[in-house]
Structure formats: C-alpha cells, structure tokens
N, C-alpha and C positions, 0 to 999 in steps of 0.2 A: 376748702376742696373737699369736695367729696372722693371718696376711695376709688372708685372706676373712674373719674377725671384724671385723680392722682395717678393707677395704674398706668393709663394712657400716655400721660406726659411723660410715664419713667419709661415706657416702651421707647417713644421715639426716641427718647436719651438713649436707650441703649444700641438702638438701631443705628444712632449717629456714631457711637462710640465704635462699634462694631465694624463700619465702612472704614474707621482710619486703619484698621490694620491690613486692607486692600490699598491704600493711597501710596505712591511710590516715594513721594520726597519727604522731609522731615517737614519741610513748610507747609506741604499739603496737611500730614498729619497735625501739626499744630494748628492749624486752620480749623481742623473740625475738632480738636481737642477744645477750641475757645468757645465752643456750643455746646458741650456736653462734659465736660472733667471741670474739677478741679484742680486749680494748679500743683497742689500739694498732695493729689491723688496717690494711693497707696494700689501696688498691684501685686498681686501674691498668687502662683501658682505651684506645682510641685517642684521645677526646677530653678522657681529666682524669686525674691521679695523684695521691691524694689518702691521708691516714692519718687513723685516727683514728674514731670512731661519729659525732660529730657532721658531720664532713665526708662522710662517707657518706651520713647522713639527707640531710643538704644537696642532694647529687649525685640520690639518689631521688627527691628533693620537684620538683629538676627537672626530673628524667626524665618526672614524672608531668603537668607545665604542658607538655610537649612531647606527650606519650603520656596520656591521661587515661585512668585505669585498669588501662595496662600492666602486664606482667607477664610471668613467662618459666616455660617449661616445660621440665624435663629430658627430651632423650631418649635419651641414652647418659652412661653413668657408668662411669669406672674408675678403682679407685684401688691405690696401694701406695707402703710407703716414707714414710709419711705426706705422700704428694701426691695428688693427681686431676686428673682430665681428665673434663669434663662439656659435651657437645653440647646444644644448646639451642636453642627457637624463642622468640620475642619474640610476644606477643600480645596483642591490642587488648581492650579493655573488653568485646567481644561473642566473644573467643578466636578472631578472626581470624589467623594467620600473616600478621605483618607483618616479620620478621627472622631473622635465626637467627645461631647465634655457637658459638665454642668460648671454655671458661673454664678455668684453670689454677687448682688452689688448693696453699697450704702450709698444713699442721696442725701444731700445738700436740702436744706427750707427753700433752696432757689432749683431746684431740680436736678442739679448737675451731679453726677458718678464723684463720689469722694472715696470710694473703695470698692475693688472687685478682686474675687477670690476666685481661682477658679481649678476646677478638678477634673482630672482626666487620669488614662493610666498614661505611664510611662513606661519605654523600652526596658525589658529586666536585662 
C-alpha cells in the first residue's frame, strides 16, 4: 500500500477513534473501539498512562465527569510509516474550543491504533 493510501486509512481510523470520546455509553465506545483500536492499546497523556479498552473507557468517563459533553475535533493530520500526528481542539458540549493539543498515534499492520500519546498543557 502506498504511503498516501496508508495515510488516508490512518486518518479514517483516527477519526473513528476520536468519535469514541463523544459516545455516551461504554457499549457505544466498545463498538467504536472494535473498528479502530487494538484490544491492548496504550493511552498516555500528562495525567494518565493506561492500557486496554476498559481503562480507556474509565478515563473517558472520568473526562466526561469534568467536561460533560466534551469532545475532540481534529484540525490537522499527517501519517507515514504506521505512525501519525494529529492536532486537535477540545470542545465543550456547545462546540466552544476549551483546549488544544497534539496526539501521536501508532498503528498495527491491520491499521488499528495500538498506541496514543496526547500532549497538552495542564493547569498549573
């Protein structure tokens, strides 16, 4: 597969993953994960380092306790060599930008995310 097609596949996978942050229930999140995440995926950001779907769902649910209706919108995406970088905005339930960051992703040979590392400023 050439790099351009591979990059498009990864961007599609990334957007499916991003939509899981907006899903309400654990069941919805798992249905989305099935399309885009390796079961033993790793997630790492300035506040947490976890592995697996259950831990990621718990992290997402904790996020929604702090930011009800919070979700993410990708503003820039670039991929090659089974890796990606994405710039994003964190948005409130009424689509106001409340934060921004960058994430680094790694993908399996089958095109699923296996590692996600988020970079963003945390409150001092």
